[in-house]
Each structure stands twice: as structure tokens, then as C-alpha cells.
C-alpha positions, -999 to +999 in steps of 0.1 A: +151-531+003+177-545-021+161-579-022+131-578-052+108-606-056+096-607-090+067-631-085+043-606-104+067-607-137+068-646-135+030-645-131+024-625-162+051-645-183+029-677-174-002-662-179-014-672-144-032-652-117-023-652-080-056-671-073-043-700-097-009-700-080-026-700-047-047-731-057-017-749-072+006-743-043-015-744-013-005-708-001-028-683+010-035-656-011-026-630+016+008-648+020+013-647-019+002-612-020+028-604+006+056-618-015+044-601-047+042-566-031+077-572-014+062-568+020+074-606+031+106-605+053+116-640+047+104-670+024+106-709+035+126-733+009+096-754+007+072-724-003+099-714-030+102-748-040+064-751-045+062-718-061+089-725-089+075-759-095+040-743-104+056-716-126+083-736-141+110-714-130+143-713-109+144-694-078+167-666-095+140-660-116+117-650-088+141-634-063+169-607-073+194-588-054+199-550-064+223-534-040+211-501-025+224-469-041+230-450-007+261-463+011+244-451+045+211-470+037+234-503+031+251-498+064+220-494+083+203-522+067+224-549+083+209-565+113+229-559+144+226-593+159+238-605+123+270-581+122+301-598+129+320-592+161+344-562+160+378-573+161+394-566+195+434-568+197+443-595+224+452-576+258+486-584+276+482-584+312+512-588+335+508-626+336+515-626+297+494-640+271+489-676+282+485-669+317+519-679+332+536-648+354+567-631+339+597-622+360+619-597+352+643-607+325+620-635+313+609-634+277+574-641+269 
């Protein structure tokens, strides 16, 4: 995944253990462990705020974006529900673009 969570790096810089962080922010060890190992699929802003406050850092210190090397992997990683709709040209019917009927010789 191209989103990297550097929680372990910030913990090392602050010389803090995961258990200490858990006590400071009130987040379970399991959830912090999921963040640390990159298994988490999402993070709430309130959680991010609490972690940043406890570690005295910015969100950018914890979260990093690294594009995938493989172009095929990047295309497959987009959630189909989040893809923008494909552009479809407007079809012309015999009634024209705006629904009025055209007679021979009329211009749209």
C-alpha cells in the first residue's frame, strides 16, 4: 500500500513504548499495533490528533505517501466505488439534445 505509517519511527524518536502511548491517548494496544504494522485501513482524525499531541509531532511525521513502483498495481488499488464515472458523450436522439422534435429543415 502506498500509504506508510511511521508510528514506530516517531515512538523511537520520542523514546516511548507502545504501551506508554496507549496509556496517554486511551487507544487499545491492538489498534495502535495495527497502525504501527500498517494493517489499519483507516484512522480517525481524533485518533490522529491524540497521537500527534502525545508524540508532539505533525500528522505528516506519522503518515507518508509513497507511490507504487508498478503502474498496474496503482490502477488496481483504486476502489471501484471511488473511481470517477467514465465520460459518456451525450447521445442525440431524433428529438434533439433538449427534447424538442426536429422537423426536416429545422436546425437544432
